[in-house]
TIRO-477047 format. One record per residue (C-alpha): residue number from 0; residue in three letters; chain; z, x, y. Coordinates in Angstrom, 3 decimals. Layout:
BEGIN
NUMAR  nr rest kette        Z        X        Y
NUMAR NUM  ALA     A        Z        X        Y
...
***
This chain:
BEGIN
NUMAR  nr rest kette        Z        X        Y
NUMAR   0  MET     A  -16.943   -9.408  -31.632
NUMAR   1  SER     A  -15.891  -11.865  -34.412
NUMAR   2  GLU     A  -16.603  -15.651  -34.171
NUMAR   3  GLY     A  -13.676  -17.808  -32.056
NUMAR   4  LYS     A  -12.335  -14.281  -30.809
NUMAR   5  GLN     A  -11.872  -14.328  -26.835
NUMAR   6  GLU     A  -13.530  -11.046  -24.824
NUMAR   7  THR     A  -10.864   -9.521  -22.579
NUMAR   8  ARG     A  -11.785   -8.384  -19.085
NUMAR   9  PHE     A  -11.121   -5.756  -16.438
NUMAR  10  GLY     A  -11.949   -4.149  -13.371
NUMAR  11  ALA     A  -10.358   -2.567   -9.956
NUMAR  12  ILE     A  -10.671   -3.912   -6.653
NUMAR  13  GLY     A  -10.625   -1.785   -3.254
NUMAR  14  VAL     A   -8.581   -3.184   -0.780
NUMAR  15  PHE     A   -9.399   -1.742    2.541
NUMAR  16  GLY     A   -9.053   -2.455    6.147
NUMAR  17  ARG     A   -7.681   -0.854    9.374
NUMAR  18  ALA     A   -4.110   -0.286    9.904
NUMAR  19  ASN     A   -1.699   -3.344    9.704
NUMAR  20  ALA     A   -4.471   -5.504    8.818
NUMAR  21  GLY     A   -2.333   -6.884    5.918
NUMAR  22  LYS     A   -3.220   -4.871    2.844
NUMAR  23  SER     A   -0.116   -4.318    1.385
NUMAR  24  THR     A    1.212   -7.589    2.074
NUMAR  25  LEU     A   -1.906   -9.165    0.582
NUMAR  26  VAL     A   -1.573   -6.948   -2.452
NUMAR  27  ASN     A    1.881   -8.145   -3.100
NUMAR  28  ALA     A    1.324  -11.428   -2.663
NUMAR  29  LEU     A   -1.451  -11.704   -5.468
NUMAR  30  VAL     A    0.421   -9.946   -7.797
NUMAR  31  GLY     A    3.583  -11.589   -7.312
NUMAR  32  GLU     A    5.696   -8.473   -7.065
NUMAR  33  LYS     A    6.471   -5.847   -4.685
NUMAR  34  VAL     A    4.127   -3.388   -5.471
NUMAR  35  SER     A    4.004   -1.476   -1.946
NUMAR  36  ILE     A    6.407   -1.594    1.215
NUMAR  37  VAL     A    5.621   -3.216    4.038
NUMAR  38  SER     A    6.392   -2.586    7.663
NUMAR  39  LYS     A    4.894   -3.062   11.437
NUMAR  40  ARG     A    4.409    0.406   11.777
NUMAR  41  PRO     A    0.698    1.611   11.251
NUMAR  42  GLN     A   -0.291    3.563    8.438
NUMAR  43  THR     A    3.150    2.819    6.328
NUMAR  44  THR     A    0.751    3.561    3.198
NUMAR  45  ARG     A   -0.105    7.048    2.629
NUMAR  46  ARG     A   -1.528    7.002   -0.645
NUMAR  47  ARG     A   -3.392    4.818   -3.123
NUMAR  48  ILE     A   -1.091    2.256   -4.978
NUMAR  49  LEU     A   -2.223   -0.009   -7.785
NUMAR  50  GLY     A   -1.186   -3.171   -8.187
NUMAR  51  ILE     A   -1.389   -4.886  -11.822
NUMAR  52  LEU     A   -2.213   -8.550  -12.118
NUMAR  53  THR     A   -2.827   -9.497  -15.797
NUMAR  54  GLU     A   -3.249  -13.263  -16.589
NUMAR  55  GLY     A   -4.522  -13.956  -20.162
NUMAR  56  LEU     A   -7.227  -11.884  -21.118
NUMAR  57  SER     A   -8.103  -11.125  -17.668
NUMAR  58  GLN     A   -6.617   -7.869  -15.807
NUMAR  59  VAL     A   -7.246   -6.474  -12.503
NUMAR  60  VAL     A   -5.920   -3.724  -10.674
NUMAR  61  PHE     A   -5.838   -3.728   -6.761
NUMAR  62  CYS     A   -5.953   -0.414   -5.221
NUMAR  63  ASP     A   -3.689   -0.562   -2.217
NUMAR  64  THR     A   -4.877    1.961    0.598
NUMAR  65  PRO     A   -4.492    3.522    3.728
NUMAR  66  GLY     A   -5.490    2.066    6.816
NUMAR  67  LEU     A   -8.622    3.366    8.035
NUMAR  68  HIS     A   -8.299    5.664   11.072
NUMAR  69  ALA     A   -8.887    8.558   12.917
NUMAR  70  ILE     A   -7.827   11.764   11.471
NUMAR  71  LYS     A   -5.176   13.826   13.879
NUMAR  72  ASN     A   -3.309   16.029   11.407
NUMAR  73  ARG     A   -3.451   16.897    8.034
NUMAR  74  LEU     A   -1.700   14.193    6.622
NUMAR  75  ASP     A   -4.159   11.998    7.916
NUMAR  76  ALA     A   -6.992   14.171    6.408
NUMAR  77  PHE     A   -5.234   13.647    2.963
NUMAR  78  MET     A   -5.177    9.707    3.340
NUMAR  79  ALA     A   -8.692    9.620    4.669
NUMAR  80  ARG     A   -9.636   11.581    1.514
NUMAR  81  GLU     A   -7.323    8.780   -0.444
NUMAR  82  ILE     A   -9.158    6.055    0.910
NUMAR  83  GLU     A  -12.844    7.572    0.129
NUMAR  84  ALA     A  -11.712    8.478   -3.593
NUMAR  85  THR     A  -10.745    5.197   -4.022
NUMAR  86  ALA     A  -14.043    3.675   -3.532
NUMAR  87  GLU     A  -15.617    5.061   -6.913
NUMAR  88  GLY     A  -15.481    2.963   -9.756
NUMAR  89  LEU     A  -14.776   -0.299   -8.389
NUMAR  90  GLN     A  -16.066   -3.885   -9.718
NUMAR  91  GLY     A  -15.052   -5.017   -6.120
NUMAR  92  ALA     A  -13.808   -4.400   -2.445
NUMAR  93  LEU     A  -11.934   -6.413   -0.150
NUMAR  94  TYR     A  -12.179   -5.694    3.630
NUMAR  95  LEU     A   -9.103   -7.248    5.370
NUMAR  96  VAL     A   -9.389   -8.131    9.243
NUMAR  97  ASP     A   -6.618   -9.420   10.898
NUMAR  98  LEU     A   -7.349  -12.760   12.948
NUMAR  99  THR     A   -4.693  -11.268   15.585
NUMAR 100  ASP     A   -6.013   -8.236   15.869
NUMAR 101  ILE     A   -9.562   -8.093   16.349
NUMAR 102  SER     A  -11.890   -4.944   16.887
NUMAR 103  PRO     A  -15.576   -5.577   15.943
NUMAR 104  GLU     A  -16.280   -2.217   16.889
NUMAR 105  GLU     A  -13.794   -0.399   15.049
NUMAR 106  ASP     A  -14.357   -2.395   12.170
NUMAR 107  ALA     A  -18.472   -2.158   12.226
NUMAR 108  ALA     A  -18.181    2.062   12.007
NUMAR 109  HIS     A  -15.153    1.701    9.005
NUMAR 110  LEU     A  -17.533   -0.486    7.317
NUMAR 111  LYS     A  -20.882    1.489    7.563
NUMAR 112  ASP     A  -18.543    4.292    6.055
NUMAR 113  LEU     A  -17.063    1.994    3.711
NUMAR 114  GLN     A  -20.529    0.623    2.116
NUMAR 115  ALA     A  -21.617    4.836    2.233
NUMAR 116  TRP     A  -18.862    5.275   -0.395
NUMAR 117  LEU     A  -19.415    2.205   -2.064
NUMAR 118  GLY     A  -23.026    2.056   -2.705
NUMAR 119  SER     A  -25.067   -1.214   -2.749
NUMAR 120  ASP     A  -23.972   -2.319   -6.235
NUMAR 121  VAL     A  -20.226   -2.930   -5.662
NUMAR 122  PRO     A  -19.566   -6.557   -4.109
NUMAR 123  LEU     A  -17.713   -6.744   -0.739
NUMAR 124  TYR     A  -15.986   -9.661    0.671
NUMAR 125  LEU     A  -14.462   -9.963    4.006
NUMAR 126  VAL     A  -11.020  -11.444    3.782
NUMAR 127  LEU     A   -9.491  -12.723    7.296
NUMAR 128  THR     A   -5.990  -12.130    7.057
NUMAR 129  LYS     A   -2.982  -13.919    9.015
NUMAR 130  LEU     A   -4.361  -17.212    8.940
NUMAR 131  ASP     A   -0.851  -18.575    9.683
NUMAR 132  GLU     A   -0.345  -16.825   13.106
NUMAR 133  ARG     A   -0.594  -19.118   16.132
NUMAR 134  LYS     A   -2.346  -16.912   18.327
NUMAR 135  LYS     A   -5.105  -15.941   16.523
NUMAR 136  ALA     A   -9.129  -15.242   16.644
NUMAR 137  ASP     A  -11.580  -18.514   15.100
NUMAR 138  PRO     A  -11.899  -17.474   11.632
NUMAR 139  ASP     A  -15.604  -18.873   11.700
NUMAR 140  GLY     A  -16.253  -17.072   14.624
NUMAR 141  VAL     A  -15.192  -13.689   13.113
NUMAR 142  ALA     A  -17.234  -14.376    9.860
NUMAR 143  LYS     A  -20.392  -15.095   12.004
NUMAR 144  GLU     A  -19.760  -12.109   14.119
NUMAR 145  TYR     A  -18.909   -9.574   11.066
NUMAR 146  ALA     A  -21.808  -11.167    9.034
NUMAR 147  ALA     A  -23.810   -8.549   11.221
NUMAR 148  PHE     A  -21.998   -5.660    9.723
NUMAR 149  ALA     A  -22.209   -5.625    6.355
NUMAR 150  PRO     A  -24.022   -7.726    3.541
NUMAR 151  PHE     A  -20.780   -9.670    2.319
NUMAR 152  ALA     A  -20.696  -11.496   -1.185
NUMAR 153  ALA     A  -18.321  -13.878    0.179
NUMAR 154  THR     A  -15.585  -14.503    3.225
NUMAR 155  LEU     A  -12.171  -16.085    3.026
NUMAR 156  SER     A   -9.738  -16.700    5.203
NUMAR 157  VAL     A   -5.925  -15.822    3.981
NUMAR 158  SER     A   -2.325  -16.165    4.672
NUMAR 159  ALA     A   -0.552  -13.880    2.431
NUMAR 160  GLU     A    3.209  -15.242    3.916
NUMAR 161  LYS     A    1.875  -19.079    3.463
NUMAR 162  GLY     A   -0.116  -18.534    0.191
NUMAR 163  THR     A   -2.929  -20.208    1.725
NUMAR 164  GLY     A   -6.275  -19.352    0.290
NUMAR 165  LEU     A   -4.923  -17.031   -2.269
NUMAR 166  ASP     A   -6.013  -18.937   -5.409
NUMAR 167  ARG     A   -9.858  -19.321   -4.297
NUMAR 168  LEU     A   -9.416  -15.396   -3.669
NUMAR 169  LYS     A   -7.883  -14.777   -6.804
NUMAR 170  LYS     A  -10.723  -16.500   -8.261
NUMAR 171  GLY     A  -13.256  -14.540   -6.608
NUMAR 172  VAL     A  -11.684  -11.431   -7.720
NUMAR 173  PHE     A  -11.212  -12.638  -11.345
NUMAR 174  ASP     A  -14.980  -13.232  -11.320
NUMAR 175  LEU     A  -16.058   -9.859  -10.644
NUMAR 176  LEU     A  -14.339   -8.461  -13.757
NUMAR 177  VAL     A  -16.359   -7.149  -16.828
NUMAR 178  PRO     A  -15.741   -7.192  -20.357
NUMAR 179  SER     A  -13.527   -4.428  -21.263
NUMAR 180  PRO     A  -10.055   -3.223  -22.637
NUMAR 181  HIS     A   -6.940   -3.842  -20.385
NUMAR 182  ALA     A   -6.402   -0.264  -18.698
NUMAR 183  TYR     A   -2.370   -0.865  -18.653
NUMAR 184  ASP     A   -0.010   -3.063  -20.275
NUMAR 185  GLY     A    0.244   -6.406  -19.443
NUMAR 186  GLU     A    3.798   -5.899  -18.411
NUMAR 187  LEU     A    3.376   -3.515  -15.735
NUMAR 188  PHE     A    2.741   -4.580  -12.159
NUMAR 189  THR     A    2.535   -0.913  -10.624
NUMAR 190  SER     A    1.180    2.631  -11.638
NUMAR 191  GLN     A    3.749    3.915   -9.557
NUMAR 192  THR     A    6.599    6.190  -11.546
NUMAR 193  GLU     A   10.276    5.543  -10.775
NUMAR 194  ARG     A   10.551    8.611   -8.489
NUMAR 195  GLU     A    7.558    7.518   -6.374
NUMAR 196  ILE     A    9.080    3.743   -6.328
NUMAR 197  ALA     A   12.477    5.414   -4.961
NUMAR 198  GLU     A   10.867    7.410   -2.460
NUMAR 199  GLU     A    9.107    4.733   -1.068
NUMAR 200  THR     A   11.830    2.135   -0.707
NUMAR 201  ILE     A   14.095    4.571    0.842
NUMAR 202  ARG     A   11.285    5.030    3.492
NUMAR 203  GLU     A   10.787    1.467    3.883
NUMAR 204  VAL     A   14.489    0.991    4.670
NUMAR 205  ILE     A   14.102    3.899    7.152
NUMAR 206  LEU     A   11.162    1.887    9.023
NUMAR 207  GLU     A   13.112   -1.129    8.848
NUMAR 208  LYS     A   15.984   -0.260   10.405
NUMAR 209  TYR     A   14.466    2.368   13.159
NUMAR 210  TYR     A   11.443    1.271   13.765
NUMAR 211  HIS     A   11.603    1.713   17.682
NUMAR 212  GLU     A   13.911    5.184   17.271
NUMAR 213  VAL     A   11.929    7.024   14.421
NUMAR 214  PRO     A    8.446    7.552   14.743
NUMAR 215  HIS     A    6.292    7.411   11.756
NUMAR 216  SER     A    6.706   10.958   10.787
NUMAR 217  VAL     A    9.120   10.359    8.488
NUMAR 218  ALA     A    8.967   11.275    4.802
NUMAR 219  VAL     A   11.175   11.009    1.691
NUMAR 220  LEU     A   11.150   13.437   -1.280
NUMAR 221  VAL     A   13.233   12.869   -4.324
NUMAR 222  GLU     A   14.392   15.900   -5.468
NUMAR 223  GLN     A   16.641   15.061   -8.288
NUMAR 224  PHE     A   16.181   12.134  -10.598
NUMAR 225  LYS     A   18.779   12.130  -13.417
NUMAR 226  GLU     A   20.152    9.591  -16.204
NUMAR 227  ARG     A   23.977    9.957  -16.331
NUMAR 228  GLU     A   25.713    9.376  -19.330
NUMAR 229  ASN     A   28.089    6.847  -17.610
NUMAR 230  GLY     A   24.469    4.337  -17.518
NUMAR 231  LYS     A   23.991    5.321  -13.937
NUMAR 232  THR     A   20.799    7.039  -12.479
NUMAR 233  PHE     A   21.427    9.615   -9.921
NUMAR 234  ILE     A   18.934   10.261   -7.046
NUMAR 235  GLU     A   18.880   12.709   -4.650
NUMAR 236  ALA     A   16.515   12.480   -1.822
NUMAR 237  HIS     A   15.474   13.944    1.320
NUMAR 238  LEU     A   14.717   12.466    4.380
NUMAR 239  VAL     A   11.939   14.717    6.009
NUMAR 240  ILE     A   11.699   14.749    9.792
NUMAR 241  GLU     A   10.152   16.346   12.700
NUMAR 242  ARG     A   12.726   16.887   15.664
NUMAR 243  GLU     A   16.273   17.701   15.367
NUMAR 244  SER     A   17.011   15.008   17.888
NUMAR 245  HIS     A   15.824   12.601   14.959
NUMAR 246  ARG     A   18.405   13.637   12.754
NUMAR 247  LYS     A   21.455   12.444   15.229
NUMAR 248  ILE     A   19.377    9.062   14.978
NUMAR 249  LEU     A   19.245    9.043   11.356
NUMAR 250  LEU     A   23.105   10.383   11.050
NUMAR 251  GLY     A   24.748    7.769   13.571
NUMAR 252  HIS     A   28.041    7.825   14.571
NUMAR 253  GLU     A   30.225    9.677   12.057
NUMAR 254  GLY     A   27.459    9.106    9.745
NUMAR 255  GLU     A   27.450    5.604    9.818
NUMAR 256  GLY     A   23.574    5.523   10.270
NUMAR 257  ILE     A   22.619    7.567    6.778
NUMAR 258  LYS     A   25.472    5.454    5.012
NUMAR 259  ALA     A   23.482    2.356    6.078
NUMAR 260  ILE     A   20.415    3.604    4.855
NUMAR 261  GLY     A   21.992    4.596    1.759
NUMAR 262  SER     A   23.307    1.397    1.100
NUMAR 263  LEU     A   20.446   -0.820    1.689
NUMAR 264  ALA     A   18.091    1.154   -0.519
NUMAR 265  ARG     A   20.556    1.737   -3.333
NUMAR 266  GLU     A   20.707   -2.401   -3.497
NUMAR 267  ARG     A   17.030   -2.519   -3.280
NUMAR 268  LEU     A   16.554    0.336   -6.253
NUMAR 269  ASN     A   19.350   -1.626   -8.382
NUMAR 270  GLY     A   17.308   -4.637   -8.078
NUMAR 271  ILE     A   13.731   -3.116   -8.565
NUMAR 272  LEU     A   14.749   -0.518  -11.314
NUMAR 273  GLY     A   17.538   -3.036  -13.066
NUMAR 274  ARG     A   20.285   -0.586  -13.293
NUMAR 275  ASP     A   22.815    1.007  -11.549
NUMAR 276  ILE     A   21.748    3.570   -9.172
NUMAR 277  TYR     A   24.009    6.285   -7.552
NUMAR 278  LEU     A   21.748    7.566   -4.510
NUMAR 279  GLN     A   22.792   10.929   -2.447
NUMAR 280  LEU     A   20.794   11.717    0.714
NUMAR 281  TRP     A   20.093   14.617    2.737
NUMAR 282  ILE     A   18.364   14.818    6.392
NUMAR 283  LYS     A   15.831   18.061    6.645
NUMAR 284  VAL     A   13.967   19.282    9.700
NUMAR 285  ARG     A   10.684   20.454    9.096
NUMAR 286  PRO     A    8.590   20.891   12.714
NUMAR 287  ASN     A    5.264   19.546   12.676
NUMAR 288  TRP     A    5.225   19.147    8.867
NUMAR 289  ARG     A    2.144   16.776    8.727
NUMAR 290  LYS     A   -0.147   19.703   10.241
NUMAR 291  GLN     A    0.818   21.976    7.639
NUMAR 292  ASP     A   -1.069   22.207    4.153
NUMAR 293  ALA     A    1.683   23.456    2.290
NUMAR 294  TRP     A    4.380   20.900    3.510
NUMAR 295  VAL     A    1.951   17.925    3.026
NUMAR 296  ARG     A    1.316   18.872   -0.278
NUMAR 297  ASN     A    5.478   19.564   -1.073
NUMAR 298  LEU     A    5.753   16.044    0.067
NUMAR 299  GLY     A    3.870   14.562   -2.485
NUMAR 300  TYR     A    0.329   14.284   -0.476
NUMAR 301  ARG     A   -1.778   16.002   -3.177
NUMAR 302  ASP     A   -5.823   14.943   -4.057
NUMAR 303  ARG     A   -5.723   13.227   -7.509
***
């Protein structure tokens, strides 16, 4: 290295925790962009999603993961493999605990698995989330109790919504980076393809609008993604559900439901992709697709 030339630094940081611990919300806040969709539904994140933050000579990749949970079907098994695979090749890891939903026994079991995947050389931070909520556990008490579960390198309390504690967390993460070239262009904030962004954005709208009516089993598959001569991007997407009764809910009276989904999803995609989108949605019923290997793979949930 020539005199006066500064060295670039890089590292991947895994973000782990139970469902709804605030992993995607935290990654979005740290990166400063909409990397992952967010919903109150458990297991909104189904695959590993990378959020990329570049500041000066430093670049960190936050690996947002599905929530740690019991395996009940083929989709759950895929998500469990995604979590374990993410633990490889990291410079550090964050384990998130929601201060409004403490479950020490469950977290202790997950932390035991996580430490086995990470190995003893990867620093692990305990991150206590939702510090802004009124009804929450005492952070100091939680930190003391959880210290018995794993040798945490640091414990930090944050509010991704309010921004509290994020600068301190970001500094701690940057301290873990190693001298290395950057893996991504500095302008990128996610590794997702535009197809994947479209699928996730449409699914987010469905989960928002039909939180109580349509179960978590809904999936979205983009069948066509084409640039047209008029400058618009044509997207054809299939909304895959498990029951015929859910089709009626998504369609709504005289098709008003699916029109509303399309309108809001198109508006968001116009902003994210920076161009006009023509969006066509179809509903497909595939009974028990989450229990079938072929359908899980067809919907994009494949091992890397």
